[in-house]
KEMAR-234916 format. One record per residue (C-alpha): x negated, y, z; residue in three letters. Coordinates in Angstrom, 1 decimal, padded with zeros to 4 digits, m for minus. Layout:
N
<east = X	north = Y	up = Z	code = ALA>;
...
END
This chain:
96
<east = 031.5	north = 149.4	up = 055.9	code = UNK>;
<east = 028.4	north = 148.8	up = 053.6	code = UNK>;
<east = 029.4	north = 151.3	up = 051.9	code = UNK>;
<east = 030.5	north = 153.9	up = 054.8	code = UNK>;
<east = 026.3	north = 153.9	up = 055.2	code = UNK>;
<east = 025.5	north = 155.8	up = 052.2	code = UNK>;
<east = 028.4	north = 158.4	up = 052.1	code = UNK>;
<east = 027.3	north = 158.6	up = 056.0	code = UNK>;
<east = 024.1	north = 159.6	up = 054.9	code = UNK>;
<east = 025.2	north = 162.2	up = 052.0	code = UNK>;
<east = 027.3	north = 164.1	up = 054.7	code = UNK>;
<east = 024.2	north = 164.4	up = 057.1	code = UNK>;
<east = 022.2	north = 165.7	up = 054.5	code = UNK>;
<east = 024.6	north = 168.0	up = 053.3	code = UNK>;
<east = 025.8	north = 169.6	up = 056.5	code = UNK>;
<east = 021.8	north = 170.0	up = 057.5	code = UNK>;
<east = 021.2	north = 171.7	up = 053.7	code = UNK>;
<east = 024.1	north = 174.1	up = 055.0	code = UNK>;
<east = 022.3	north = 174.5	up = 058.1	code = UNK>;
<east = 019.1	north = 175.3	up = 056.6	code = UNK>;
<east = 020.7	north = 177.9	up = 054.3	code = UNK>;
<east = 022.5	north = 179.8	up = 057.2	code = UNK>;
<east = 019.1	north = 179.7	up = 059.2	code = UNK>;
<east = 017.2	north = 181.8	up = 056.0	code = UNK>;
<east = 020.5	north = 184.3	up = 055.5	code = UNK>;
<east = 020.1	north = 184.8	up = 059.0	code = UNK>;
<east = 016.4	north = 185.4	up = 058.9	code = UNK>;
<east = 016.8	north = 187.5	up = 055.9	code = UNK>;
<east = 019.1	north = 189.8	up = 057.9	code = UNK>;
<east = 017.1	north = 189.9	up = 060.8	code = UNK>;
<east = 014.1	north = 191.3	up = 058.6	code = UNK>;
<east = 016.6	north = 194.1	up = 056.5	code = UNK>;
<east = 018.1	north = 195.1	up = 060.0	code = UNK>;
<east = 014.4	north = 195.6	up = 061.5	code = UNK>;
<east = 013.3	north = 197.6	up = 058.4	code = UNK>;
<east = 016.6	north = 199.5	up = 058.1	code = UNK>;
<east = 015.8	north = 200.4	up = 062.3	code = UNK>;
<east = 012.0	north = 201.4	up = 061.3	code = UNK>;
<east = 013.0	north = 203.4	up = 058.4	code = UNK>;
<east = 015.9	north = 205.0	up = 060.6	code = UNK>;
<east = 013.5	north = 205.8	up = 063.5	code = UNK>;
<east = 011.0	north = 207.5	up = 060.8	code = UNK>;
<east = 014.0	north = 209.9	up = 059.7	code = UNK>;
<east = 014.2	north = 210.9	up = 063.6	code = UNK>;
<east = 010.9	north = 211.5	up = 063.6	code = UNK>;
<east = 010.5	north = 213.4	up = 060.9	code = UNK>;
<east = 013.4	north = 215.6	up = 062.0	code = UNK>;
<east = 012.8	north = 216.0	up = 065.6	code = UNK>;
<east = 015.8	north = 214.5	up = 066.5	code = UNK>;
<east = 016.4	north = 212.0	up = 069.2	code = UNK>;
<east = 018.7	north = 209.4	up = 069.3	code = UNK>;
<east = 021.6	north = 210.5	up = 071.6	code = UNK>;
<east = 021.3	north = 208.4	up = 075.1	code = UNK>;
<east = 024.6	north = 206.6	up = 075.9	code = UNK>;
<east = 026.1	north = 208.0	up = 079.2	code = UNK>;
<east = 026.2	north = 204.7	up = 081.8	code = UNK>;
<east = 021.9	north = 205.2	up = 081.3	code = UNK>;
<east = 022.8	north = 207.3	up = 084.7	code = UNK>;
<east = 024.7	north = 205.0	up = 086.1	code = UNK>;
<east = 021.6	north = 202.2	up = 085.1	code = UNK>;
<east = 019.3	north = 204.9	up = 086.5	code = UNK>;
<east = 021.9	north = 204.7	up = 089.3	code = UNK>;
<east = 021.2	north = 201.0	up = 090.4	code = UNK>;
<east = 017.5	north = 201.5	up = 090.2	code = UNK>;
<east = 017.5	north = 204.5	up = 092.8	code = UNK>;
<east = 019.5	north = 201.8	up = 094.5	code = UNK>;
<east = 016.8	north = 199.2	up = 094.2	code = UNK>;
<east = 019.5	north = 196.7	up = 092.3	code = UNK>;
<east = 016.9	north = 196.2	up = 088.9	code = UNK>;
<east = 018.4	north = 192.9	up = 088.1	code = UNK>;
<east = 022.0	north = 194.8	up = 087.9	code = UNK>;
<east = 020.4	north = 197.2	up = 086.1	code = UNK>;
<east = 018.7	north = 194.9	up = 083.5	code = UNK>;
<east = 022.2	north = 193.3	up = 083.1	code = UNK>;
<east = 023.9	north = 196.8	up = 082.6	code = UNK>;
<east = 021.2	north = 197.6	up = 079.8	code = UNK>;
<east = 021.7	north = 194.3	up = 077.5	code = UNK>;
<east = 025.5	north = 195.0	up = 077.9	code = UNK>;
<east = 025.0	north = 199.0	up = 076.7	code = UNK>;
<east = 022.0	north = 197.7	up = 074.0	code = UNK>;
<east = 022.6	north = 194.4	up = 072.9	code = UNK>;
<east = 019.3	north = 193.3	up = 073.5	code = UNK>;
<east = 016.9	north = 190.2	up = 075.0	code = UNK>;
<east = 016.4	north = 189.6	up = 078.4	code = UNK>;
<east = 012.8	north = 190.4	up = 078.0	code = UNK>;
<east = 013.3	north = 194.0	up = 075.8	code = UNK>;
<east = 015.9	north = 194.8	up = 078.7	code = UNK>;
<east = 013.6	north = 193.9	up = 081.9	code = UNK>;
<east = 010.6	north = 196.4	up = 079.9	code = UNK>;
<east = 013.5	north = 198.9	up = 078.7	code = UNK>;
<east = 014.0	north = 199.2	up = 082.6	code = UNK>;
<east = 010.2	north = 198.7	up = 083.7	code = UNK>;
<east = 009.8	north = 201.5	up = 082.1	code = UNK>;
<east = 012.4	north = 203.6	up = 083.1	code = UNK>;
<east = 011.1	north = 203.2	up = 086.7	code = UNK>;
<east = 007.9	north = 204.3	up = 085.9	code = UNK>;
END
């Protein structure tokens, strides 16, 4: 029984190290994606092009006309993969 305590401690330490390494990798990839998105935005602006809008955005506009803001936010999240806050802000901008 006494020999299990050090083994358990090592196991917990190994799991913590693996989780930490995965978190660092995720943060690194997130930063790289953000940089790439900024570059694509700059390229689109430079050539005067706009990102094509998803045809389902018209469906979102129809939901807004009918006063179904929550459903519009949900649809925006489905279409873009944005967070709740980002979707709420985008829908509010679209309502103006």
